[in-house]
N, C-alpha and C positions, 0 to 999 in steps of 0.2 A: 265787468262791473261786479262789485261785491254783492254777495247774497245776504239777505236778512231773514231771520226766522219770524214767522207770524202764525197766529192762530185764527181760524175762521170757521164759521158755522155754515154748512151748506146742506141742501136737501140730500137725503140718502140715495135717491135715484140718480142725482147728479154725480155723487161720489162713485156710485157703482159704474156709471158710464165712463168716468175718468179712469177707473181701474181697468175696465175692459179695453178702452182705447190704449192705455199704457201697455197692457199685455200684448195687444196686437202689434204695436209699434216698437216694442222693446224699450219703452221709456218708463220712468218713475212717475208717480202721481204729481209731484211738484213740477216736473218738466211739462207734463200734459197741461196742467193748470196754467203755468206761466205762458206756454205757447198760445193757449186760448185767449188769455188776457191780452197778450201783446197784439194778437190779431184783432180782437174786439176794440182795443184802444187805438188801433191804427199804426202801431209801431212798424209793422211790415211795410206799409205804404211809405212811411217816412224813410225807412232804410232804402227802399227802391228809389225814391226820389233823390236821396243823397248820392246814390251810386251813379246816376245819370246827370247830375247837376255839376256845372263847372263853376258855381259860385262858392266863394269861401264863406266861413261862418258870419263874418261881418257884413258881407254883401247880402246874404240871405236874411239876416236880421233887419237890415235897412229896407229891403224889399217887403218884408212882413209888416213893418211899422208903416211904411207908405200905403200898403193895401188897407191896413186897419184905419188909418186916417181918412182915406178915400171913402171907405164904407161909412164911417161916422158922418162925413160931410153930406153924403146922399140921404141919410136917415133924417136929417134935420129939416 
């Protein structure tokens, strides 16, 4: 996936922790931040689910829409 450049403002203590973790793991700041965001956003869970799923993309989308509709029906 292509990378994009962005600017963000974060707490100095958070940036310091990013730099320490990066130094300990041999990673750059951007990689540490991206890894943390991916974990927080659930990307790692989605990747693990795709690895064990035998559904293709269309089947997965159909299942997700079906679950969404079932949830909406119960809420009414």
